[in-house]
N, C-alpha and C positions, 0 to 999 in steps of 0.2 A: 455825277459821273461815277460807275461802278468801277472804272479803271483806276480811280485814285486809291481805292479800298482793297480790290481784289486782283491777285495775279491771273486766275483763270476760274471761271465758272460756267457749269453746264446745267442745263435746265430739260427735264422730260416731263410734260403736263405739270403736275403740282409738286414735283421732287427738284431739288436743286442741290448741286454739289459745288462746294465753293473752297478754293486754296487761296489763303489769305496770309499777311504778315502781320495783321493787327493782333496786340496784345489781348488777353482773355477779356479784360475790362472794357476795353473798346468794342469788341466784338459783341458782347451782350448789349453795350448801350446802342449799338447799330441794331440789332435785332428788336430791341424794344422800342425803337424809333420806327422801324417797319410795322410792328404790331399797332401802332398809334395812328395809323393812316385811318382805319375803319374798324368799327366793332366787331364787324364780322371776320376780321383777319386774325387767325389762330395759328402761329407757327410752332411746330414741334420740332425740335433741332438735337442735334449731337456735335460736340465739339471735342476732337480726339486728334492729338498730335502725331500718333503712332498708326492708327488704322479706323476704316470707317467703311461703311456699307452704303452702296448708292446702287438701286435697283439689284440687279444679280450679281454685282461685281463687289468684291471685298478689295478696298485699296490700302495698301500697306506702305509706310515711310520706313525705310531702311537707312538710317543714317544720310537722308537726303536723296535717296534713290527710290523710285517708285515702283513697286512690284503689285500685280493684280492677280487674284485667285477668284475662284466661282464662290459666291456666298448662296446659301441655303439657309432659309428659317428654320427654328428649331421645329416646327411643327410639320416640314417636309417628309413626306412619306415614299417619294419616288413612285408614285403612282400613274406610271406611263401607259400607254395603250398596251393592252395585253395582244401578245402573236396569235392568238386564236379568236380574236374580237371579230364581229361583223363589221370589217372596214375592207375597202380595196387593198388588195394585196401590195400595190405600189406604195401605200401609205406606210406599210409596216416593214417594208424593206429599206425606205428612206429613212424612217425615224432614228435608227442607230447612228447613220452618218450625219444627220442634222445635228443630234445631240453631242455627237463627238466634236463636230465643227465649231458647234457653241464653244466648248470647253477649250479648244484648241485657240481660238480668237479670243478668248478671256483671260486664260492662265499665262501668265509671262514666263515663270519658271520651268524649264523643260522638266525637271523630275517630279514637281508638283503636278504639271500637266500630265505625265504618264501616269502618275498615281490616280489621278481624277478619271482619266480614260478608264483604267481598270477597275475602278470603283464604279462606274457607268456600266461596264461589261458585266459585272457580277449582279447588278440591279436587273439588268434585262435577261440575262441567263433565269432569274427567278420567275420571270414572266414568258418563258418558254421561247424566248428569240433564239435561233440557231446559231451555236459558238461559231460557227464558221463565217456566217452572216457578220456578226459582230466584229471579228478578227479583221474581215475584209474593209469594213467601214473606218475602223480605226487605222488600217493601213492607209487606205485613201486619203485620209485626213493628214497623215504624216508626211505624205509626199505630193499633196494636192498643190497646184497654183490657182490663183483666182482666174474664173473663166468669164469670158465675154457673153454679154446678155444676147442670147437669141433673139434674132429678129424674125417675127413672123411675116411672111409675105402676104399680099392681098389675095393670093389663091388658095389660102388655108382657111378652112371650114372647121369650126368647132362644134361636133356634136355632142351637146349637153343632155344626159338622161338621168334618171334616179338608179342609184347604185343597188345592183342585185345580182349576185353571182350566178343565179340561174339562168338569167336573162342576157348575160354578156354575149354569148355567141349569136343569140337570136337577133340582138339589137344589130351588131354588125353585120349579119348577113342579110338584114332588112335594109339597111341604109347604103351598103355597098353598091348594089344595082343603080341606085338612085345618082350616086355621085359618078358611076361610071357613063350614064346618059348625060349628065351635065359636062363631062369632059369632052363627049363626042358632038353636043351640040350647042353648047352656050358659052365655052372658055376658050380663049386661044392658047392659055397653059393648063396644063394638067393640075387637077384639084387635089389638094391634099387634105385628108381627113386627120383630126385630132379628136380623140374619145374624151370626153370629160365627164365626171360623175357630180351629182348632188346627193347631199345625205336625205335618206329616206325619213318619213315622220317616226319620232320616238316619243316616249312618254314624257321623258325629261322636258323636251321642248314644249310639249303641249302644255305643261303643268307651268312652265317658267313664262310662257307667252300669256297665260291668262292671269 
C-alpha cells in the first residue's frame, strides 16, 4: 500500500513525483525493491529535500512551504514560432497568451512570476512579435478568471480546409452560399459556420513519416 510510504505521489506517463517521510536508507531500499520486479525495470531517480524538477515545474521546499517555478532544461533555446512564419494568424496571436498563462499557472511567487513574464516578453520580441500584443497578453493573464467551456450546439458546422492565406477569402466565399441554402431549406435553426485549418504538407512531416 503506497499510502504507508508516501504522503503524496503524482504520475504522468513514466514520470513520478513523490513526497515521503522515509529516511534516505529506506527510500533507497524501496527503489531497489521496485527495480527487482523485472529485469527490464530501470528507474532513474533524484532525491532532494530542497528542490526537484518534475516535467516543466521546479518544486522548491522553503522551510516546509512549497513554492513552484518554471523549469527549463539547460539545452532550452526558446525556439518558439516566429511571428512571420507561415501559420494562421490566430495561432501566432494566441501564442503569447498561452505561454503567459502557463507561467501564471506554474509560478507561485508573484515577483518571480512577473520576472518570468518579462523574460518571455523579451524572448518573443526577438521573434518579431509586436510589443503591444505581448503586453496585452500579459495584462489578460494578470486579470483573467477561469472561463467556462463553450458548448457547440448541433447546428454548428466546422468547415475544415488546408491553410493557405491566399485562399482564405475564396474558401469563405465559396462555402457561404451553401450554408445559406442549408439555412433556407434544411434546418429549423440557423446554421453557424466555424472555419478550421489543417496544416499543409511539409518536408519535415514527409521525412519523419517515411
